[in-house]
C-alpha positions in Angstrom: 0.0 0.1 -0.1 1.5 3.4 -0.8 2.4 5.3 1.8 0.3 8.9 1.8 0.1 12.0 3.9 -2.8 10.0 6.2 -0.4 7.0 6.5 2.3 9.5 7.6 0.3 11.1 9.9 -1.1 8.1 11.5 2.3 6.6 11.9 3.4 9.7 13.5 0.4 10.0 15.6 0.8 6.0 16.7 4.2 7.0 17.9 2.4 9.2 20.4 0.6 6.6 21.8 3.1 5.1 24.1 2.4 7.7 26.6 -1.0 6.6 27.0 -1.3 3.3 29.2 -2.5 4.9 32.6 -3.3 1.5 34.1 -6.2 3.1 36.3 -9.2 4.4 36.7 -10.5 7.6 38.5 -13.5 6.3 39.7 -12.5 2.6 40.4 -15.6 1.2 42.2 -13.8 -2.1 43.7 -10.2 -1.3 44.5 -7.9 -4.0 44.9 -7.2 -4.8 48.6 -3.5 -5.3 48.5 -3.2 -3.7 45.0 -1.9 -0.4 43.5 -3.5 2.9 44.7 -5.1 2.9 41.1 -5.9 6.8 41.6 -2.5 7.8 42.8 -0.9 6.1 39.8 -3.0 7.8 37.3 -2.7 11.2 38.7 1.1 10.5 38.8 1.1 9.5 34.9 -1.0 12.4 33.8 0.9 14.7 35.6 4.4 13.8 34.5 3.3 13.3 30.9 1.5 16.9 30.7 4.4 18.4 32.3 7.0 16.8 29.9 8.8 14.5 32.3 9.7 11.4 30.6 11.7 10.4 33.4 8.6 10.2 35.7 6.3 8.4 33.1 9.3 6.0 32.8 9.4 5.6 36.3 6.2 3.8 36.6 7.5 1.0 34.4 9.5 -1.9 35.3 13.1 -2.2 34.6 12.2 -5.2 31.8 9.1 -3.7 30.9 7.8 -4.5 27.4 5.7 -1.8 25.3 4.1 -2.4 21.9 3.1 0.9 20.4 1.4 0.7 17.0 3.6 1.2 13.9 6.5 1.4 16.0 9.4 -1.3 17.0 9.1 -2.9 20.2 10.3 -0.7 23.3 12.0 -2.6 25.8 13.4 -1.9 29.4 12.3 1.3 31.7 15.5 3.1 29.8 13.6 2.6 26.5 10.7 4.3 27.5 12.0 7.0 28.8 13.8 7.7 25.7 10.6 6.7 23.7 8.6 9.0 25.7 11.1 11.9 25.4 11.0 11.4 21.4 7.4 11.8 21.6 7.1 14.8 23.4 9.5 16.8 21.9 9.3 15.6 18.4 5.5 14.8 18.0 4.6 17.6 20.8 2.3 15.4 22.5 0.2 17.1 25.3 -3.3 17.5 26.8 -3.4 13.6 27.8 -6.9 12.5 28.8 -7.5 8.8 29.5 -10.5 6.8 30.3 -10.7 3.4 32.0 -13.3 1.0 30.5 -12.6 -2.0 32.8 -9.8 -3.0 35.3 -9.6 -6.3 37.0 -7.2 -8.4 39.2 -6.1 -11.3 37.5 -3.5 -13.9 39.6 -2.0 -11.0 41.5 -1.6 -8.5 38.9 -3.8 -5.7 37.6 -5.2 -5.4 34.0 -6.6 -2.1 32.9 -8.1 -1.6 29.3 -9.3 2.1 28.2 -9.3 4.8 26.0 -6.9 7.7 25.5 -6.8 11.3 23.8 -4.1 13.8 23.6 -3.2 16.5 21.1 -0.1 16.1 18.6 1.3 18.3 16.1 -0.2 18.0 12.9 1.8 18.7 9.4 1.0 22.2 9.5 2.3 22.7 13.1 -1.2 23.1 14.8 -2.5 20.7 17.4 -4.6 17.6 16.4 -6.6 15.8 18.9 -6.1 12.0 18.4 -7.0 8.9 20.6 -7.2 5.2 20.9 -7.3 2.3 23.1 -4.9 0.6 25.3 -4.1 -2.2 27.7 -1.7 -2.3 30.7 -0.5 -4.9 33.0 0.7 -3.9 36.4 2.6 -6.0 38.4 4.2 -5.7 41.8 7.8 -5.9 41.3 10.0 -5.9 44.5 7.3 -4.3 46.6 6.5 -1.5 43.9 3.3 -1.7 41.7 5.0 -1.1 38.1 3.9 -1.3 34.7 5.4 -4.5 33.1 3.6 -5.0 29.9 1.8 -2.5 27.6 -0.2 -2.5 24.3 -1.7 0.2 22.5 -3.3 1.5 19.0 -4.5 4.3 17.4 -8.1 5.0 16.1 -7.9 6.0 12.7 -10.0 9.0 11.1 -13.0 8.2 9.5 
């Protein structure tokens, strides 16, 4: 399939999707008795991302995290996440992240969150374009700390 402007924009926007995992729900009705404080994690992630702080975002991932962003190579390790998020924030000018959790559940001592996200990225003319997609994140306890270990996301294509 030939690459068109729409495909290039989609690829650029897809790259921005890594920053959209936020494994929590602001209105979680059944919090895990011994699990992560989902409201606190969500607040920290959104604050770090919207402040442009890739280091703080990456700090929410495990050292051996694996992230599968759309139309982009696999991102591995916390250091890789920080590098990738830095690229998104600087080159794609990603900002104004908003996340909506659709479902969260505890599975064998881990926490799975599935939801949607929206954010603004720079369009081809430099103007902000609102984009969104879906995500699924796995949060596990690693040495006494709840961290994202696996994260998959996609990007909704314009209709």
